[in-house]
DSSP file (Angstrom, degrees, kcal/mol; ACC not computed):
  #  RESIDUE AA STRUCTURE BP1 BP2  ACC     N-H-->O    O-->H-N    N-H-->O    O-->H-N    TCO  KAPPA ALPHA  PHI   PSI    X-CA   Y-CA   Z-CA
    1    1 A M              0   0    0      0, 0.0     2,-0.1     0, 0.0     0, 0.0   0.000 360.0 360.0 360.0 134.2   48.6   13.1   12.3
    2    2 A N     >  -     0   0    0      1,-0.1     4,-2.1     4,-0.0     5,-0.2  -0.295 360.0-108.8 -79.1 171.3   47.1   15.9   10.2
    3    3 A L  H  > S+     0   0    0      1,-0.2     4,-2.8     2,-0.2     5,-0.2   0.892 115.5  55.5 -70.6 -37.0   43.5   16.6    9.6
    4    4 A K  H  > S+     0   0    0      2,-0.2     4,-2.7     1,-0.2    -1,-0.2   0.937 109.5  47.9 -60.0 -43.9   43.5   15.5    6.0
    5    5 A T  H  > S+     0   0    0      1,-0.2     4,-2.3     2,-0.2    -2,-0.2   0.908 111.7  50.2 -67.8 -37.3   44.9   12.1    7.0
    6    6 A L  H  X S+     0   0    0     -4,-2.1     4,-2.7     2,-0.2    -1,-0.2   0.918 111.9  47.0 -55.2 -47.7   42.3   11.8    9.6
    7    7 A Q  H  X S+     0   0    0     -4,-2.8     4,-2.3     2,-0.2     5,-0.2   0.866 110.8  52.0 -63.4 -37.7   39.5   12.6    7.3
    8    8 A T  H  X S+     0   0    0     -4,-2.7     4,-1.9     2,-0.2    -1,-0.2   0.890 111.0  47.8 -66.5 -41.5   40.8   10.3    4.7
    9    9 A Q  H  X S+     0   0    0     -4,-2.3     4,-2.8    -5,-0.2    13,-0.3   0.918 110.0  51.7 -65.3 -42.1   40.9    7.5    7.2
   10   10 A F  H  X S+     0   0    0     -4,-2.7     4,-2.1     1,-0.2    -2,-0.2   0.921 110.7  46.7 -65.4 -38.5   37.5    8.1    8.5
   11   11 A V  H  X S+     0   0    0     -4,-2.3     4,-2.0     2,-0.2    -1,-0.2   0.863 111.4  53.2 -66.7 -31.1   35.9    8.1    5.1
   12   12 A A  H  X S+     0   0    0     -4,-1.9     4,-1.4    -5,-0.2     7,-0.3   0.962 112.3  46.0 -62.8 -47.5   37.9    4.8    4.3
   13   13 A A  H  < S+     0   0    0     -4,-2.8    -2,-0.2     1,-0.2     6,-0.2   0.858 110.7  52.1 -67.9 -34.5   36.4    3.4    7.5
   14   14 A M  H  < S+     0   0    0     -4,-2.1    -1,-0.2    -5,-0.2    -2,-0.2   0.880 116.6  39.8 -64.1 -43.7   32.8    4.6    6.7
   15   15 A L  H  < S+     0   0    0     -4,-2.0    -2,-0.2     1,-0.2    -1,-0.2   0.559 120.6  41.9 -87.5 -10.7   32.9    3.0    3.3
   16   16 A N    ><  -     0   0    0     -4,-1.4     3,-1.8    -5,-0.1    -1,-0.2  -0.918  65.3-156.4-138.9 110.2   34.7   -0.2    4.2
   17   17 A P  T 3  S+     0   0    0      0, 0.0    -1,-0.1     0, 0.0    -4,-0.1   0.763  93.2  60.6 -64.1 -23.1   33.7   -2.1    7.5
   18   18 A Q  T 3  S+     0   0    0      2,-0.0     2,-0.5     0, 0.0    -5,-0.1   0.638  79.0 101.2 -82.5 -11.4   37.2   -3.8    7.6
   19   19 A E    <   +     0   0    0     -3,-1.8    -3,-0.1    -7,-0.3     4,-0.0  -0.587  35.8 157.4 -77.0 128.3   39.1   -0.6    7.8
   20   20 A T    >>  +     0   0    0     -2,-0.5     3,-0.7     2,-0.1     4,-0.5   0.300  37.6 106.3-131.5   7.4   40.2    0.1   11.4
   21   21 A A  G >4 S+     0   0    0      1,-0.2     3,-0.6     2,-0.2     4,-0.3   0.871  86.3  48.2 -61.1 -37.8   43.2    2.5   11.2
   22   22 A I  G >> S+     0   0    0    -13,-0.3     3,-1.0     1,-0.2     4,-0.9   0.690  88.9  82.4 -81.8 -16.2   41.0    5.4   12.5
   23   23 A E  G X4 S+     0   0    0     -3,-0.7     3,-0.7     1,-0.3    -1,-0.2   0.881  87.9  55.4 -60.9 -35.7   39.5    3.6   15.4
   24   24 A Q  G << S+     0   0    0     -3,-0.6    -1,-0.3    -4,-0.5    -2,-0.2   0.830 105.9  52.4 -65.9 -27.1   42.6    4.3   17.6
   25   25 A A  G <4 S+     0   0    0     -3,-1.0     2,-0.7    -4,-0.3    -1,-0.2   0.601  92.8  86.5 -82.8 -13.8   42.2    8.0   16.9
   26   26 A I  S << S-     0   0    0     -4,-0.9     2,-0.5    -3,-0.7     8,-0.2  -0.796  71.8-145.4 -96.0 122.5   38.6    8.1   18.0
   27   27 A K        -     0   0    0     -2,-0.7    -2,-0.1     7,-0.1    -3,-0.1  -0.677  12.2-169.1 -84.7 127.4   38.0    8.5   21.7
   28   28 A A        +     0   0    0     -2,-0.5     6,-0.1     1,-0.1    -2,-0.0  -0.854   7.0 179.1-122.7  94.6   34.9    6.6   22.9
   29   29 A P        +     0   0    0      0, 0.0    -1,-0.1     0, 0.0     2,-0.1   0.693  65.3  59.7 -71.1 -17.8   34.2    7.8   26.5
   30   30 A T  S    S-     0   0    0      2,-0.2    -2,-0.1     1,-0.0     0, 0.0  -0.243 107.0 -90.8 -96.9-169.5   31.3    5.6   26.8
   31   31 A L  S    S+     0   0    0     -2,-0.1     2,-0.3     2,-0.1    -3,-0.0   0.639  95.3 106.1 -74.8 -15.9   31.0    1.8   26.6
   32   32 A Q  S    S-     0   0    0      1,-0.1    -2,-0.2     2,-0.0     2,-0.0  -0.484  72.6-126.5 -70.8 133.3   30.3    2.2   22.8
   33   33 A K     >  -     0   0    0     -2,-0.3     4,-1.7     1,-0.1     3,-0.3  -0.317  16.8-116.1 -75.2 158.7   33.2    1.1   20.7
   34   34 A A  H  > S+     0   0    0      1,-0.2     4,-2.2     2,-0.2     5,-0.2   0.849 116.7  58.4 -62.6 -36.1   34.7    3.4   18.0
   35   35 A S  H  > S+     0   0    0      2,-0.2     4,-2.1     1,-0.2    -1,-0.2   0.837 102.6  54.4 -63.9 -32.1   33.7    1.0   15.4
   36   36 A D  H  > S+     0   0    0     -3,-0.3     4,-0.9     2,-0.2    -2,-0.2   0.897 106.8  50.9 -66.5 -39.2   30.1    1.3   16.5
   37   37 A K  H  X S+     0   0    0     -4,-1.7     4,-1.0     1,-0.2     3,-0.4   0.877 109.7  50.0 -67.1 -36.7   30.3    5.1   16.1
   38   38 A I  H  X S+     0   0    0     -4,-2.2     4,-2.1     1,-0.2     3,-0.4   0.896 104.6  58.4 -62.8 -38.9   31.6    4.7   12.6
   39   39 A N  H  X S+     0   0    0     -4,-2.1     4,-2.7     1,-0.2    -1,-0.2   0.775  97.4  60.5 -64.6 -24.1   28.9    2.4   11.8
   40   40 A L  H  X S+     0   0    0     -4,-0.9     4,-2.1    -3,-0.4    -1,-0.2   0.899 107.7  45.5 -64.2 -39.3   26.3    5.1   12.7
   41   41 A Y  H  X S+     0   0    0     -4,-1.0     4,-2.3    -3,-0.4    -2,-0.2   0.910 112.7  52.3 -69.2 -40.1   27.8    7.3    9.9
   42   42 A R  H  X S+     0   0    0     -4,-2.1     4,-2.1     1,-0.2    -2,-0.2   0.961 111.1  44.4 -54.4 -53.6   27.8    4.2    7.6
   43   43 A Q  H  X S+     0   0    0     -4,-2.7     4,-2.3     1,-0.2    -1,-0.2   0.902 112.2  54.0 -60.3 -42.8   24.2    3.5    8.2
   44   44 A S  H  X S+     0   0    0     -4,-2.1     4,-2.2     1,-0.2    -1,-0.2   0.848 107.5  51.7 -59.9 -37.8   23.3    7.2    7.8
   45   45 A R  H  X S+     0   0    0     -4,-2.3     4,-2.5     2,-0.2    -1,-0.2   0.910 109.5  47.0 -61.8 -47.4   25.1    7.3    4.5
   46   46 A I  H  X S+     0   0    0     -4,-2.1     4,-2.2     1,-0.2    -2,-0.2   0.868 111.6  54.3 -70.2 -33.7   23.2    4.3    3.1
   47   47 A G  H  X S+     0   0    0     -4,-2.3     4,-2.2     2,-0.2    -2,-0.2   0.941 108.8  47.0 -57.9 -50.0   19.9    6.0    4.5
   48   48 A R  H  X S+     0   0    0     -4,-2.2     4,-2.3     1,-0.2    -2,-0.2   0.885 111.1  52.4 -67.6 -37.1   20.5    9.2    2.6
   49   49 A I  H  X S+     0   0    0     -4,-2.5     4,-2.7     2,-0.2    -1,-0.2   0.916 108.8  50.8 -64.1 -39.1   21.3    7.2   -0.6
   50   50 A Y  H  X S+     0   0    0     -4,-2.2     4,-2.5     1,-0.2    -2,-0.2   0.907 108.5  50.8 -59.4 -43.3   18.1    5.4   -0.3
   51   51 A K  H  X S+     0   0    0     -4,-2.2     4,-1.8     2,-0.2    -1,-0.2   0.864 112.8  47.4 -64.9 -38.9   16.2    8.7    0.1
   52   52 A V  H  X S+     0   0    0     -4,-2.3     4,-2.4     1,-0.2     5,-0.2   0.973 114.3  44.7 -69.9 -49.0   17.9   10.1   -3.0
   53   53 A L  H  X S+     0   0    0     -4,-2.7     4,-2.6     1,-0.2    -2,-0.2   0.821 110.4  55.5 -62.1 -31.7   17.3    7.1   -5.1
   54   54 A R  H  < S+     0   0    0     -4,-2.5    -1,-0.2    -5,-0.2    -2,-0.2   0.894 113.1  41.2 -65.7 -40.2   13.7    6.8   -3.8
   55   55 A S  H  < S+     0   0    0     -4,-1.8    -2,-0.2    -5,-0.2    -1,-0.2   0.835 118.3  48.0 -81.6 -27.6   12.9   10.4   -5.0
   56   56 A T  H  < S+     0   0    0     -4,-2.4    -2,-0.2     1,-0.2    -3,-0.2   0.884 125.3  25.7 -80.5 -36.3   14.8   10.0   -8.2
   57   57 A Y     X  +     0   0    0     -4,-2.6     4,-1.5    -5,-0.2     3,-0.3  -0.432  68.5 149.3-120.3  60.1   13.3    6.7   -9.2
   58   58 A P  H  > S+     0   0    0      0, 0.0     4,-2.3     0, 0.0     5,-0.2   0.859  73.7  57.8 -62.9 -33.5    9.8    6.6   -7.5
   59   59 A V  H  > S+     0   0    0      2,-0.2     4,-2.1     1,-0.2     5,-0.1   0.925 104.1  52.1 -61.6 -42.0    8.3    4.4  -10.4
   60   60 A C  H  > S+     0   0    0     -3,-0.3     4,-2.0     1,-0.2     5,-0.2   0.878 110.6  47.1 -66.8 -37.2   11.0    1.7   -9.9
   61   61 A E  H  X S+     0   0    0     -4,-1.5     4,-1.9     2,-0.2    -1,-0.2   0.869 111.0  52.6 -70.7 -35.6   10.1    1.5   -6.2
   62   62 A G  H  < S+     0   0    0     -4,-2.3    -2,-0.2    -5,-0.2    -1,-0.2   0.885 111.2  47.1 -62.8 -38.4    6.4    1.4   -7.1
   63   63 A L  H  < S+     0   0    0     -4,-2.1    -2,-0.2     1,-0.2    -1,-0.2   0.872 124.9  27.5 -73.0 -42.9    7.0   -1.5   -9.4
   64   64 A V  H  < S-     0   0    0     -4,-2.0     4,-0.4    -5,-0.1    -2,-0.2   0.577 110.0-114.0 -99.8 -10.3    9.2   -3.7   -7.1
   65   65 A G     X  -     0   0    0     -4,-1.9     4,-2.1    -5,-0.2     5,-0.2   0.032  30.0 -81.7  91.5 159.1    7.9   -2.6   -3.7
   66   66 A Q  H  > S+     0   0    0      1,-0.2     4,-2.6     2,-0.2     5,-0.2   0.905 122.3  50.5 -62.2 -47.3    9.6   -0.7   -0.9
   67   67 A N  H  > S+     0   0    0      1,-0.2     4,-1.9     2,-0.2    -1,-0.2   0.935 114.4  43.0 -61.9 -43.3   11.5   -3.7    0.7
   68   68 A Y  H  > S+     0   0    0     -4,-0.4     4,-2.2     2,-0.2    -1,-0.2   0.882 113.2  53.2 -68.6 -37.9   13.1   -4.9   -2.5
   69   69 A F  H  X S+     0   0    0     -4,-2.1     4,-2.7     2,-0.2    -1,-0.2   0.892 107.5  52.8 -63.7 -40.5   13.9   -1.4   -3.6
   70   70 A K  H  X S+     0   0    0     -4,-2.6     4,-2.5     1,-0.2    -2,-0.2   0.924 108.6  49.3 -62.0 -41.1   15.7   -0.8   -0.3
   71   71 A Q  H  X S+     0   0    0     -4,-1.9     4,-2.6     1,-0.2     5,-0.2   0.915 109.1  51.7 -65.2 -41.3   17.7   -3.9   -0.8
   72   72 A L  H  X S+     0   0    0     -4,-2.2     4,-1.8     1,-0.2    -1,-0.2   0.888 111.5  48.1 -57.6 -41.3   18.6   -2.7   -4.3
   73   73 A C  H  X S+     0   0    0     -4,-2.7     4,-2.7     2,-0.2    -2,-0.2   0.891 109.6  52.8 -70.0 -39.5   19.7    0.7   -2.9
   74   74 A F  H  X S+     0   0    0     -4,-2.5     4,-1.7     1,-0.2    -2,-0.2   0.968 113.5  41.9 -59.6 -52.9   21.8   -1.0   -0.1
   75   75 A F  H  X S+     0   0    0     -4,-2.6     4,-2.1     1,-0.2    -1,-0.2   0.811 113.4  54.9 -62.3 -31.2   23.7   -3.2   -2.7
   76   76 A H  H  X S+     0   0    0     -4,-1.8     4,-2.8    -5,-0.2    -1,-0.2   0.941 107.7  48.9 -64.9 -50.2   24.0   -0.2   -5.0
   77   77 A A  H  < S+     0   0    0     -4,-2.7    -2,-0.2     1,-0.2    -1,-0.2   0.839 112.8  47.9 -60.7 -34.6   25.6    1.9   -2.2
   78   78 A K  H  < S+     0   0    0     -4,-1.7    -1,-0.2    -5,-0.2    -2,-0.2   0.871 119.6  36.3 -74.2 -37.6   28.0   -0.9   -1.5
   79   79 A Q  H  < S+     0   0    0     -4,-2.1     2,-0.9     1,-0.2    -2,-0.2   0.947 117.7  48.9 -83.3 -46.6   29.1   -1.5   -5.1
   80   80 A D     <  -     0   0    0     -4,-2.8     2,-0.9    -5,-0.2    -1,-0.2  -0.784  67.0-173.9-102.1  87.4   29.0    2.1   -6.5
   81   81 A V        -     0   0    0     -2,-0.9     2,-0.1    -3,-0.2    -4,-0.1  -0.761  24.9-135.6 -86.9 107.4   30.9    4.4   -4.1
   82   82 A S        -     0   0    0     -2,-0.9     8,-0.1     1,-0.1     9,-0.0  -0.444  16.2-160.3 -72.6 140.3   30.3    7.8   -5.6
   83   83 A Q        +     0   0    0     -2,-0.1    -1,-0.1     3,-0.0     2,-0.1   0.489  62.2 107.0 -93.2 -11.4   33.2   10.2   -5.9
   84   84 A D        -     0   0    0      1,-0.1    -2,-0.1     2,-0.1     5,-0.0  -0.451  65.2-145.9 -69.8 143.3   30.8   13.2   -6.2
   85   85 A H  S    S+     0   0    0     -2,-0.1     2,-0.7     3,-0.0    -1,-0.1   0.711  83.7  79.0 -75.3 -25.0   30.5   15.5   -3.3
   86   86 A D    >   -     0   0    0      1,-0.2     3,-1.3     2,-0.0    -2,-0.1  -0.793  68.6-157.6 -88.9 120.3   26.8   16.0   -4.1
   87   87 A I  G >  S+     0   0    0     -2,-0.7     3,-1.8     1,-0.3     4,-0.2   0.724  86.6  73.1 -72.3 -21.7   24.8   13.1   -2.8
   88   88 A S  G 3  S+     0   0    0      1,-0.3     3,-0.4     2,-0.1    -1,-0.3   0.631  93.3  57.0 -73.7  -6.4   22.0   13.9   -5.2
   89   89 A L  G X  S+     0   0    0     -3,-1.3     3,-1.4     1,-0.2    -1,-0.3   0.423  76.4  98.9 -97.8   7.5   24.2   12.5   -8.1
   90   90 A C  T <  S+     0   0    0     -3,-1.8     3,-0.5     1,-0.3    -1,-0.2   0.706  78.0  55.5 -65.7 -15.6   24.7    9.1   -6.4
   91   91 A G  T >  S+     0   0    0     -3,-0.4     3,-1.2     1,-0.2    -1,-0.3   0.293  70.3 103.2-105.2  12.6   22.1    7.5   -8.6
   92   92 A K  T <  S+     0   0    0     -3,-1.4     4,-0.2     1,-0.3    -1,-0.2   0.771  90.1  41.0 -63.4 -28.3   23.4    8.4  -12.0
   93   93 A N  T 3> S+     0   0    0     -3,-0.5     4,-1.8    -4,-0.2    -1,-0.3   0.286  86.1 102.4-103.0   9.7   24.7    4.8  -12.4
   94   94 A F  H <> S+     0   0    0     -3,-1.2     4,-2.1     1,-0.2     5,-0.2   0.906  78.0  51.9 -61.1 -44.2   21.6    3.2  -10.9
   95   95 A P  H  > S+     0   0    0      0, 0.0     4,-0.9     0, 0.0    -1,-0.2   0.930 112.6  44.6 -59.1 -46.1   20.2    2.1  -14.2
   96   96 A S  H  4 S+     0   0    0      1,-0.2     4,-0.3    -4,-0.2    -2,-0.2   0.773 109.1  57.3 -63.3 -29.9   23.3    0.4  -15.3
   97   97 A F  H >< S+     0   0    0     -4,-1.8     3,-1.2     1,-0.2     6,-0.3   0.892 104.8  51.9 -66.2 -42.2   23.6   -1.2  -11.9
   98   98 A L  H 3< S+     0   0    0     -4,-2.1     8,-0.2     1,-0.3    -2,-0.2   0.712 103.8  57.5 -67.1 -22.8   20.1   -2.7  -12.4
   99   99 A A  T 3< S+     0   0    0     -4,-0.9    -1,-0.3    -5,-0.2    -2,-0.2   0.543  92.4  87.1 -89.7  -2.8   21.1   -4.2  -15.8
  100  100 A Q  S X> S-     0   0    0     -3,-1.2     3,-1.3    -4,-0.3     4,-0.6  -0.640  88.7 -71.0 -96.8 147.7   24.1   -6.2  -14.2
  101  101 A P  T 34 S+     0   0    0      0, 0.0    -2,-0.1     0, 0.0    -1,-0.1  -0.506 112.8  26.7 -71.3 149.1   23.6   -9.7  -12.6
  102  102 A P  T >4 S+     0   0    0      0, 0.0     3,-0.6     0, 0.0    -4,-0.1  -0.959 125.2  49.3 -93.5  10.4   22.2  -10.6  -10.1
  103  103 A H  G X4 S+     0   0    0     -3,-1.3     3,-0.8    -6,-0.3    -3,-0.1   0.525  86.9  87.2 -82.1  -7.9   19.9   -7.7  -10.2
  104  104 A N  G 3<  +     0   0    0     -4,-0.6    -1,-0.2     1,-0.2     5,-0.1   0.317  51.0 105.9 -77.6   4.3   18.9   -8.1  -13.8
  105  105 A D  G <  S+     0   0    0     -3,-0.6     2,-0.7     1,-0.2    -1,-0.2   0.720  76.4  59.5 -63.2 -19.0   16.0  -10.6  -13.2
  106  106 A L  S X  S-     0   0    0     -3,-0.8     3,-1.6    -8,-0.2    -1,-0.2  -0.855  74.7-172.8-105.6  95.4   13.6   -7.8  -13.9
  107  107 A V  T 3  S+     0   0    0     -2,-0.7     4,-0.4     1,-0.3    -1,-0.1   0.695  76.9  54.5 -65.2 -24.7   14.6   -7.0  -17.4
  108  108 A Y  T 3> S+     0   0    0      1,-0.2     4,-1.4     2,-0.1    -1,-0.3   0.637  86.6  82.1 -86.6  -8.4   12.4   -4.0  -17.7
  109  109 A L  H <> S+     0   0    0     -3,-1.6     4,-2.7     1,-0.2     3,-0.2   0.897  86.4  52.7 -66.1 -44.3   13.7   -2.2  -14.7
  110  110 A P  H  4 S+     0   0    0      0, 0.0    -1,-0.2     0, 0.0    -2,-0.1   0.855 110.5  49.1 -61.4 -33.9   16.7   -0.6  -16.1
  111  111 A D  H  4 S+     0   0    0     -4,-0.4    -2,-0.2    -3,-0.3    -3,-0.1   0.800 110.2  51.3 -72.9 -27.5   14.7    0.9  -19.0
  112  112 A V  H  <        0   0    0     -4,-1.4    -1,-0.2     1,-0.2    -3,-0.2   0.938 360.0 360.0 -77.3 -47.3   12.1    2.2  -16.5
  113  113 A A     <        0   0    0     -4,-2.7    -1,-0.2    -5,-0.2    -2,-0.2   0.534 360.0 360.0 -63.9 360.0   15.0    3.9  -14.5
């Protein structure tokens, strides 16, 4: 298996919890399973997206509170998988995401974003 295939499978596993093709290629010398190791990267990605959205849309976070904003960021990261290599661009679709159900209960939030 070549490097490009391994990288593609790893990214697919990181973006989709059901993807398991790469798990056989990951050596897990400890008791920790390969899926647990991939989950670390998955959570790290979501954490970075939260930081980017928090710095880009601080007024939105101030209006809805930190916990609600974190949940919005989590669902946004799950729904809108950015194809950009620059993570700072991951929030460009955030206002349109806020305008869609079930997140459109706060009708002013997309305009604020």
